[in-house]
C-alpha positions as CSV (number, residue, x, y, z in Angstrom):
1,M,16.9,10.9,-2.7
2,S,15.7,14.4,-1.7
3,R,17.2,14.7,1.9
4,I,14.1,16.6,3.0
5,G,14.9,15.8,6.6
6,K,17.9,18.1,6.6
7,L,15.8,21.2,6.3
8,P,15.1,23.0,9.7
9,I,11.6,24.0,10.7
10,S,11.2,27.5,12.1
11,I,8.4,27.7,14.6
12,P,6.4,31.0,14.7
13,A,6.2,32.9,18.0
14,D,2.4,32.1,18.5
15,V,3.0,28.3,18.3
16,K,4.6,26.7,21.4
17,A,6.6,23.5,20.8
18,T,7.8,21.2,23.5
19,L,10.0,18.1,23.2
20,E,9.8,15.3,25.8
21,G,11.9,12.3,24.7
22,T,10.6,11.5,21.2
23,V,7.2,13.2,21.7
24,L,6.7,16.6,20.1
25,T,3.8,18.7,21.3
26,F,2.6,21.8,19.4
27,V,0.2,24.2,21.0
28,K,-1.5,27.3,19.6
29,G,-4.3,28.7,21.7
30,S,-6.6,25.8,22.6
31,T,-5.4,23.6,19.7
32,T,-2.9,20.8,20.5
33,Q,-1.2,18.4,18.1
34,V,1.1,15.6,19.1
35,L,3.8,13.8,17.0
36,D,5.5,10.7,18.3
37,T,8.7,10.2,16.4
38,C,10.6,7.0,16.0
39,G,13.6,6.1,18.2
40,N,16.1,6.1,15.3
41,C,15.3,9.8,14.5
42,G,17.0,12.4,16.5
43,V,15.0,15.6,17.3
44,A,16.4,18.9,18.6
45,L,14.5,22.0,19.5
46,E,16.6,25.1,20.0
47,D,15.6,28.8,19.8
48,N,12.3,28.0,18.0
49,V,14.1,26.0,15.3
50,L,13.2,22.3,15.0
51,T,15.8,20.0,13.4
52,F,15.7,16.3,12.7
53,S,18.6,13.9,12.3
54,T,19.1,10.2,11.6
55,N,21.2,7.9,13.7
56,S,21.9,5.3,11.1
57,D,22.2,4.9,7.3
58,A,19.6,2.2,7.1
59,R,17.1,2.8,4.4
60,Q,14.1,2.6,6.7
61,D,15.6,5.0,9.2
62,R,16.3,7.6,6.4
63,A,12.7,7.3,5.2
64,F,11.4,7.9,8.7
65,W,13.8,10.9,9.0
66,G,12.1,12.7,6.1
67,T,8.6,11.5,6.9
68,Y,8.7,12.9,10.5
69,R,10.2,16.2,9.4
70,A,7.4,16.6,6.8
71,L,4.7,15.6,9.4
72,A,6.1,18.2,11.8
73,A,6.2,20.9,9.1
74,N,2.6,20.1,8.2
75,I,1.5,20.5,11.8
76,V,3.2,23.9,12.1
77,T,1.6,25.0,8.8
78,G,-1.8,23.7,9.8
79,L,-1.7,25.6,13.1
80,T,-0.5,28.9,11.5
81,S,-2.4,29.1,8.2
82,G,-4.4,25.9,7.9
83,F,-5.2,23.7,4.9
84,E,-8.0,24.0,2.4
85,K,-9.4,21.7,-0.3
86,K,-12.0,22.8,-2.8
87,L,-14.5,20.5,-4.5
88,E,-16.7,21.5,-7.5
89,I,-20.1,19.9,-8.2
90,N,-21.0,19.7,-11.8
91,G,-24.4,18.4,-13.1
92,V,-28.0,19.4,-13.5
93,G,-29.7,19.3,-10.2
94,Y,-26.6,18.5,-8.2
95,R,-26.4,20.8,-5.1
96,A,-24.7,21.1,-1.8
97,S,-25.6,23.0,1.3
98,V,-24.4,23.2,4.9
99,Q,-27.2,22.6,7.4
100,G,-26.1,22.9,11.0
101,D,-23.3,20.4,11.6
102,S,-23.8,18.4,8.4
103,L,-23.3,18.8,4.7
104,N,-26.3,18.0,2.6
105,L,-25.5,16.7,-0.9
106,Q,-28.0,16.2,-3.7
107,L,-26.2,14.2,-6.3
108,G,-28.9,12.6,-8.4
109,F,-29.7,9.7,-6.1
110,S,-33.2,9.0,-4.9
111,H,-32.1,10.3,-1.5
112,D,-30.0,13.2,-0.1
113,I,-26.6,12.4,1.4
114,N,-26.0,13.9,4.8
115,Y,-22.3,14.0,5.7
116,P,-21.6,14.9,9.3
117,I,-18.9,17.6,9.6
118,P,-16.2,16.5,12.1
119,S,-14.9,18.8,14.8
120,G,-12.0,21.0,13.8
121,I,-13.3,21.2,10.2
122,T,-15.2,24.1,8.6
123,M,-17.1,23.7,5.4
124,V,-18.5,26.5,3.2
125,V,-20.6,26.1,0.0
126,E,-20.7,28.9,-2.5
127,K,-22.1,28.3,-6.1
128,N,-21.6,24.5,-6.0
129,V,-18.0,24.8,-4.7
130,I,-17.4,23.2,-1.4
131,S,-14.5,24.6,0.6
132,I,-13.1,22.3,3.3
133,K,-10.8,24.0,5.8
134,G,-8.9,22.6,8.8
135,A,-5.6,22.4,10.7
136,D,-4.9,18.7,10.0
137,K,-3.8,18.1,6.4
138,Q,-4.6,14.3,6.5
139,Q,-8.1,14.9,7.8
140,V,-8.9,17.6,5.3
141,G,-7.7,15.4,2.4
142,Q,-9.6,12.4,3.7
143,I,-12.9,14.3,4.0
144,A,-12.4,15.7,0.5
145,A,-11.8,12.2,-0.8
146,E,-14.9,10.8,0.9
147,I,-17.1,13.5,-0.4
148,R,-15.7,13.0,-3.9
149,S,-16.3,9.2,-3.7
150,F,-20.1,9.8,-3.4
151,R,-20.3,10.7,-7.1
152,P,-16.9,10.7,-8.9
153,P,-16.8,12.7,-12.2
154,E,-17.7,10.6,-15.2
155,P,-15.7,11.0,-18.4
156,Y,-18.5,11.7,-21.0
157,K,-20.2,14.7,-19.6
158,G,-18.0,15.5,-16.6
159,K,-20.9,15.3,-14.1
160,G,-20.0,14.6,-10.5
161,V,-17.8,15.9,-7.7
162,K,-14.2,16.8,-8.6
163,Y,-11.3,18.6,-7.0
164,S,-11.1,22.2,-8.2
165,D,-7.6,21.7,-9.7
166,E,-8.5,18.3,-11.2
167,T,-8.8,17.9,-15.0
168,I,-11.2,15.3,-16.3
169,L,-10.1,13.6,-19.6
170,R,-13.3,13.6,-21.7
171,K,-14.2,10.8,-23.9
172,A,-16.0,11.0,-27.2
173,G,-19.5,9.6,-27.2
174,K,-20.8,7.1,-29.7
175,T,-20.6,7.9,-33.3
176,S,-22.8,6.6,-36.1
177,K,-21.4,4.5,-39.0
178,K,-22.0,5.9,-42.5
């Protein structure tokens, strides 16, 4: 077991954190994120250092202890530097472009796919690489997964939409008998 919940979270000066009961509120500029922790996890905020503790040794409580600490750390990271996922588009005639508040994808279907860009997310397309940026790690990952699901990479030629750090195991094509 990793005991990730023991690690304290230092909150930068430009992020304001408040604790009311079990509700943590993080504010940076006009961006606000709220985290409601469970009753069996203790939360303490002192001198811009956030610490989590567990009140029991039950397996479920210890799991929540680490989970809520990781969620709070992701909120602080998202507000300070943000999260980014990159998707690569491979294939002849496969293109992407940002048009207003939607992402236009041409992925070999008879029609274009228009994906609306949610608020709080910015998308940039450069040379068939889609960069998805935002403050919420879960939202950025979910949007990247949805875009990838439109045309997942196939194993023979590698055509499709893949994560930039993803490796596609290629299969050999048909061979003739001699």
